[in-house]
C-alpha positions in Angstrom: -86.6 -20.0 28.5 -88.4 -17.7 25.7 -87.7 -14.2 24.5 -90.8 -12.2 23.2 -90.8 -8.5 22.1 -94.5 -8.3 23.5 -95.9 -7.2 20.2 -98.9 -9.6 20.9 -99.5 -8.4 24.7 -98.1 -5.2 25.0 -100.0 -2.1 25.9 -98.8 1.2 24.4 -99.8 4.7 25.7 -100.1 6.8 22.5 -98.3 10.1 23.2 -100.9 12.3 22.4 -103.0 10.9 25.3 -100.2 12.0 27.7 -99.6 15.2 29.8 -97.9 18.2 28.4 -94.8 16.9 29.8 -94.4 15.1 26.5 -92.6 18.2 25.1 -90.3 17.6 21.8 -88.3 19.9 20.0 -90.0 22.9 18.7 -92.2 23.2 22.0 -95.0 20.9 20.3 -96.6 17.7 22.5 -97.7 16.3 19.2 -96.3 12.7 18.2 -93.4 12.8 16.4 -93.9 11.5 12.7 -93.4 7.7 12.3 -90.1 8.1 10.4 -88.5 10.3 13.2 -85.7 8.5 15.4 -87.5 9.6 18.5 -90.7 8.0 17.4 -88.7 4.7 16.7 -87.2 4.7 20.2 -90.1 5.6 22.2 -92.5 3.2 20.6 -90.1 0.3 21.0 -91.4 -2.1 23.8 -89.0 -4.1 26.1 -87.8 -7.6 25.6 -88.8 -10.3 27.8 -86.9 -13.7 28.9 -89.1 -15.7 31.0 -89.6 -19.4 31.3 -92.4 -21.4 30.0 -92.5 -23.8 33.3 -91.5 -24.1 36.7 -91.3 -26.6 39.2 -92.9 -26.6 42.7 -90.3 -24.9 44.9 -88.1 -23.3 42.5 -87.8 -19.6 41.6 -89.3 -17.8 38.8 -86.9 -15.6 37.2 -88.1 -12.9 34.7 -85.6 -10.4 32.9 -87.0 -7.2 31.2 -84.7 -5.8 28.7 -84.4 -2.4 26.8 -81.7 -3.6 23.8 -79.2 -1.2 22.6 -80.3 0.6 19.2 -78.7 -0.8 16.1 -76.1 1.4 14.9 -76.6 3.4 11.5 -74.3 5.1 9.4 -75.6 8.2 7.1 -74.0 11.2 5.8 -72.9 9.4 2.1 -72.2 12.2 -0.1 -71.8 14.7 1.9 -68.0 14.5 3.1 -68.1 10.9 4.1 -69.7 8.6 6.2 -70.3 9.4 10.2 -72.4 7.9 12.8 -75.8 9.0 13.1 -76.7 10.9 16.4 -78.8 8.7 18.2 -81.8 10.0 20.4 -81.9 9.3 24.0 -83.1 6.0 25.1 -85.8 5.7 27.8 -84.8 3.5 30.7 -87.1 1.5 33.0 -88.6 2.9 36.3 -90.6 0.1 37.8 -91.3 -3.3 37.0 -94.0 -5.7 39.0 -95.2 -9.2 38.6 -98.5 -10.9 39.3 -99.0 -14.8 38.9 -102.8 -15.8 38.7 -104.2 -19.2 38.5 -107.2 -20.2 36.0 -109.9 -18.7 38.3 -108.2 -15.2 38.4 -107.1 -15.7 42.0 -103.5 -14.2 42.7 -101.1 -16.6 44.1 -98.0 -14.3 44.0 -96.8 -11.0 43.5 -93.0 -9.6 43.4 -91.2 -6.7 42.2 -88.1 -6.2 40.0 -85.1 -4.7 40.5 -82.2 -3.2 38.1 -79.7 -5.7 37.0 -77.3 -4.4 34.6 -76.4 -6.9 31.9 -73.9 -6.6 29.1 -75.3 -5.5 25.6 -78.6 -3.6 27.1 -79.6 -0.1 27.4 -81.6 -1.1 30.7 -82.1 -4.6 32.2 -84.3 -5.4 35.2 -85.0 -8.8 37.0 -88.1 -10.1 38.9 -87.5 -13.0 41.3 -90.6 -14.9 42.7 -90.5 -17.9 44.7 -93.2 -20.6 43.6 -94.3 -22.3 47.1 -93.8 -26.4 47.4 -97.6 -26.4 47.9 -98.6 -24.3 44.7 -100.8 -26.6 42.9 -99.3 -27.7 39.5 -101.3 -26.2 36.5 -101.6 -23.7 34.1 -100.9 -20.0 35.2 -101.1 -16.4 33.9 -98.1 -14.3 34.6 -99.1 -10.4 34.2 -96.1 -7.9 34.1 -96.6 -3.9 34.6 -93.6 -2.2 32.7 -93.3 1.6 33.3 -90.5 3.5 31.4 -89.2 6.9 33.0 -90.8 8.5 29.8 -94.3 7.9 31.1 -95.0 4.8 28.8 -96.5 1.6 30.1 -96.4 -2.2 28.9 -98.7 -5.0 30.6 -97.7 -8.1 29.1 -99.3 -11.3 29.9 -97.7 -14.8 29.5 -98.9 -18.2 30.4 -96.6 -20.1 32.7 -97.1 -24.0 33.9 -96.3 -25.2 37.2 -95.3 -28.8 37.1 -95.2 -31.1 40.3 -92.2 -32.3 42.5 -92.1 -35.2 44.8 -92.0 -34.6 48.5 -91.2 -37.2 51.6 -93.8 -37.6 54.2 -92.4 -37.8 57.6 -93.5 -38.4 61.4 -91.4 -37.0 64.2 -92.4 -38.1 68.1 -91.7 -35.1 70.5 -90.8 -35.4 74.1 -92.6 -33.7 76.7 -90.3 -30.4 76.4 -90.5 -30.3 72.7 -94.3 -30.9 73.0 -94.7 -28.1 75.3 -92.7 -25.8 73.0 -94.9 -26.1 70.4 -98.1 -26.4 71.7 -97.9 -23.8 75.0 -98.9 -20.3 73.7 -96.2 -17.7 74.1 -96.6 -14.3 73.2 -92.8 -14.1 72.4 -93.2 -17.1 69.9 -96.2 -15.0 68.0 -94.0 -11.4 68.1 -91.0 -13.3 66.6 -92.9 -14.9 63.8 -94.2 -11.6 63.0 -91.2 -10.0 63.0 -89.6 -12.7 60.6 -92.2 -12.4 58.0 -92.2 -8.7 58.0 -88.2 -9.2 57.4 -88.9 -11.7 54.9 -91.5 -9.5 53.0 -89.1 -6.5 52.6 -87.9 -5.6 49.0 -85.0 -3.3 49.3 -84.3 -2.3 45.6 -80.9 -1.2 46.5 -79.8 -4.7 48.0 -78.1 -6.2 45.2 -75.3 -8.6 46.6 -75.3 -11.7 45.1 -77.2 -13.0 41.9 -75.1 -16.2 41.3 -75.0 -19.6 42.6 -75.1 -20.5 46.3 -72.5 -22.4 48.3 -72.9 -25.4 51.2 -73.0 -23.5 54.0 -71.1 -26.4 55.9 -68.2 -28.5 55.0 -68.9 -31.3 52.7 -70.0 -35.2 53.8 -72.7 -34.2 56.6 -75.7 -36.2 56.2 -78.9 -34.6 55.3 -81.7 -35.7 57.9 -84.8 -33.6 56.4 -85.3 -32.3 53.0 -86.9 -29.2 51.3 -90.8 -29.8 51.2 -91.1 -32.6 53.6 -94.7 -33.0 54.7 -94.0 -33.6 58.6 -96.6 -34.9 61.2 -95.4 -34.0 64.8 -96.5 -36.4 67.4 -97.4 -34.9 71.0 -96.8 -36.9 74.4 -100.5 -36.3 75.0 -101.3 -38.0 71.7 -102.0 -35.3 69.7 -100.9 -34.3 66.1 -99.7 -31.3 64.2 -99.0 -30.9 60.6 -96.3 -29.0 58.9 -94.1 -28.1 55.8 -90.2 -28.4 56.2 -88.9 -25.4 54.5 -85.4 -26.0 54.3 -82.5 -28.7 54.5 -81.5 -30.2 57.9 -77.7 -31.2 58.3 -76.7 -33.7 60.9 -73.9 -31.6 62.4 -72.0 -32.2 65.4 -72.2 -28.9 68.1 -69.5 -26.5 67.3 -69.4 -27.1 63.3 -68.6 -23.9 61.4 -71.4 -22.5 59.6 -70.5 -20.3 56.6 -72.6 -17.8 54.6 -73.9 -19.2 51.3 -73.2 -16.1 49.4 -72.4 -12.4 49.7 -75.0 -10.7 51.7 -76.1 -8.4 54.6 -77.0 -9.6 58.1 -80.3 -9.1 58.5 -81.3 -10.5 61.6 -78.9 -12.4 64.3 -80.6 -13.4 67.6 -81.6 -16.2 69.6 -85.6 -17.0 69.0 -87.7 -19.5 70.9 -88.2 -22.1 67.9 -85.3 -21.8 65.7 -82.8 -20.8 68.7 -79.9 -18.7 67.6 -80.6 -17.8 64.1 -78.9 -15.7 61.5 -80.8 -14.2 58.1 -78.8 -12.9 55.5 -80.0 -10.5 52.5 -78.7 -11.3 49.1 -81.0 -9.9 46.4 -84.4 -7.7 47.0 -86.6 -9.8 48.4 -84.0 -12.9 48.6 -82.9 -14.1 52.0 -80.8 -17.2 53.3 -81.7 -18.4 56.9 -79.6 -20.6 59.3 -81.1 -22.0 62.4 -80.3 -24.0 65.9 -76.9 -22.5 66.0 -75.4 -22.8 69.4 -72.9 -19.7 68.5 -73.1 -16.5 66.6 -70.1 -14.5 65.2 -72.1 -11.7 63.2 -74.3 -8.9 64.2 -77.1 -7.2 62.2 -76.0 -4.8 59.8 -72.9 -6.4 58.9 -71.8 -7.4 55.3 -70.3 -10.7 54.9 -68.7 -12.5 52.0 -69.5 -16.1 50.8 -67.5 -18.3 53.0 -67.5 -16.4 56.0 -68.1 -17.9 59.2 -71.5 -17.0 60.8 -71.0 -18.8 64.1 -71.4 -22.8 64.9 -74.2 -25.1 64.6 -75.8 -26.5 67.8 -78.9 -28.0 69.4 -81.0 -24.7 70.2 -84.6 -24.1 69.7 -87.1 -26.9 68.7 -84.6 -29.4 67.7 -84.6 -33.2 68.2 -80.7 -33.4 67.9 -77.8 -31.2 66.9 -78.1 -30.0 63.2 -77.9 -27.1 60.8 -81.2 -26.0 59.5 -80.6 -24.2 55.8 -83.5 -22.2 54.0 -84.0 -19.9 51.1 -86.8 -17.2 50.8 -87.8 -15.8 47.8 -90.5 -13.1 47.7 -91.7 -14.4 50.9 -91.8 -18.3 49.8 -89.2 -21.0 50.7 -87.5 -22.6 47.6 -85.4 -25.5 47.1 -81.6 -24.5 47.9 -80.6 -27.4 45.9 -81.5 -25.9 42.9 -79.6 -22.7 43.8 -76.6 -24.6 44.3 -76.4 -25.5 40.6 -78.3 -22.4 38.8 -77.9 -18.6 39.5 -80.6 -16.7 40.7 -80.2 -14.5 37.7 -78.3 -15.9 34.2 -75.1 -13.9 33.4 -76.6 -13.3 30.0 -79.9 -12.2 28.5 
């Protein structure tokens, strides 16, 4: 990770271009002298912590922080030392990020949210998921950071996406499974729209869990499919269809308890055509975990759960060739590798 003070990229809106709302002591809207405490505070850019590179299928975590001012002492010779009165610090009002390719084409946008960290006046985090199909190469990450005092900073940093290896597999389907995928069904289309609208939702107040994830089942079950697998479905009529596997499949017998991978809110708990009995948990703004093909659900929409709470039992529902649990993580709409998030937190505990 690298930390920058944005002197090279930040765009600072000078006070004398702003509205009369910029009123300082004495009723003047003029910029305070450079030597004044207010000028030093209001012209101070935020500090960023961003990675220089990220792997296909991992998350891109950006931290934006306003540091606390350095303590100053004054008053020597006038009755002793005392702490100088510090001017009020501005706080961050909004953070957004956009990732673009070399041709300037937008490939990802995501929104920041306040996430307090020790030793700072204000800290925000912004999390983006790098798709497993995003081409490796050089990209540009542009941020827009708005202070509550009207200032705006627009830093831009280089970012490299590196390649990850993926497995290719062929999956023969029987007649019933072939029909489930091939036959048009208004319910399938409606459920797909509903799920995408849910995974695209960013509720800035939904800050429930920023640490590592736990395995949602007991240790020891075999992984039968992996994140990012390039799949070819073979239909009984000789047709083929290509797909990306967005999570990890575990070969669990029917009735195996399924646990919440982290604290969160149940935002979906229902039976769907393709994924069977399904649960979706919200952990952070734009961050969700998904649990598919279950036989039984023990939670309801709107319920809060803690890490390890039982969500239901794994099973053999929806489009499945055998009993298993499908576990998936979505960040800013894109599926990411769950294993990475079992070893690294969504947000580091320190800046």
